[in-house]
N, C-alpha and C positions, 0 to 999 in steps of 0.2 A: 866487322866488314862482311862476314859470311852471309851469303844471301840464300843459301839452300842447304838442307841437311843431307843431300845426296853426295855420292862419290864422284870424283873426277878421276878418270882412269887415263894415265899417260902411257902410251905405247911406243913412244920414241926409243932411240937407241939408249943404252944404260947411262952414259954421261949425261945426256940431255934429259932423260927421265929423272935422274937424281937432282939435277939443277932445278928443273921446273917443280918437282915435288917439294924441294926445300923452300923455294921462293913462295909458292902457293900456300904451303902449310903455315909459314910465318904470317900470312894474311888470314888464317883461320879456316882454310878449306880442308875438307877431308880428301886426301889425294893418295892414290895407290899406283905403283908402277906395275904394269901388267903386259902380257902379250895380247895380241888380237883374239886368239882362240878363247882364252880365259874371260876376257872382257865381254865377248859375245855370249858366252855361257851365262854370265851374271845377268846381262841385259834380258836375255830370253827366259831365264828362270824366274825373274822377279824377285828372287831372295835378297837381292841388293839393289838399291836404287842407284843407277848410274846416270848422273845428270849431264855429264859431258865427257866426250873422248877427245883427248889431245893427241894428235898422230901426224906422222909424215906419210902414212900410207892409208889414205881414207878408203881406197877401194877395198880394203880388207873388211870394211864394215858395211858394204852394201846390203847384206842380208838383214841388217837391222837399221836401215837408212831412215825409216819412219818412227823409230823408237828411241833415238838418242840424238842429241845435238853433237856436231863434230867441229873441232877447231883444227884446221889443216895448216901445219907448219911446214913451209917449203921455201927454198930459194928461187925455184922456178916452178911455181904451182901449175898443175893442169887446169885450165879454165873450164873444162867440160864436166869434171868430176863432181863438182858442188851441185850441178843440176839434179842429181839423182837423190839428194838428201832433203828432208823436210826442214831441217835447221842446220845451217853450214856457214862457216866463215874461214876465210884465209888470212893467215898472219905470215907475211913474207919475212923470211929470214935475211939478214939479221933484224932483230927487233929489240925494243927497250922493254924493261920490266912493266912500266906503266901501260905500254901497248898491250902486253899479255893480261894484265889485271882488267883492262877495259873490255877485252874480248871475252874474258871468263865471266865477268859481271853481266855482259850482254847475253851470253849463251846459257849459263848454268841454270838448269831448272826450266827450261823453255819447252821441253817436249813432255 
């Protein structure tokens, strides 16, 4: 089911990070839990291909807004933040695993 060989970086809080990582790894995705600073370093260095960032703080990634797809997880998303990214999608909490898989399939490897 894996559609991309790049990495999916999850920068959510530790509980959500582990849950999302476990769910996506079972579907064959390469997932790493990380903080925004480390993820941005990977994106900018080019040493690791980051296909998708899953986060509840997309503003942390404005410096790389044209270099990575962002999946924004939020109960009350800021409608303006997505306008600054080249590839961006909101997944409103709470969501079902199938909604997560659909969003990841749509976004991974698009930038």
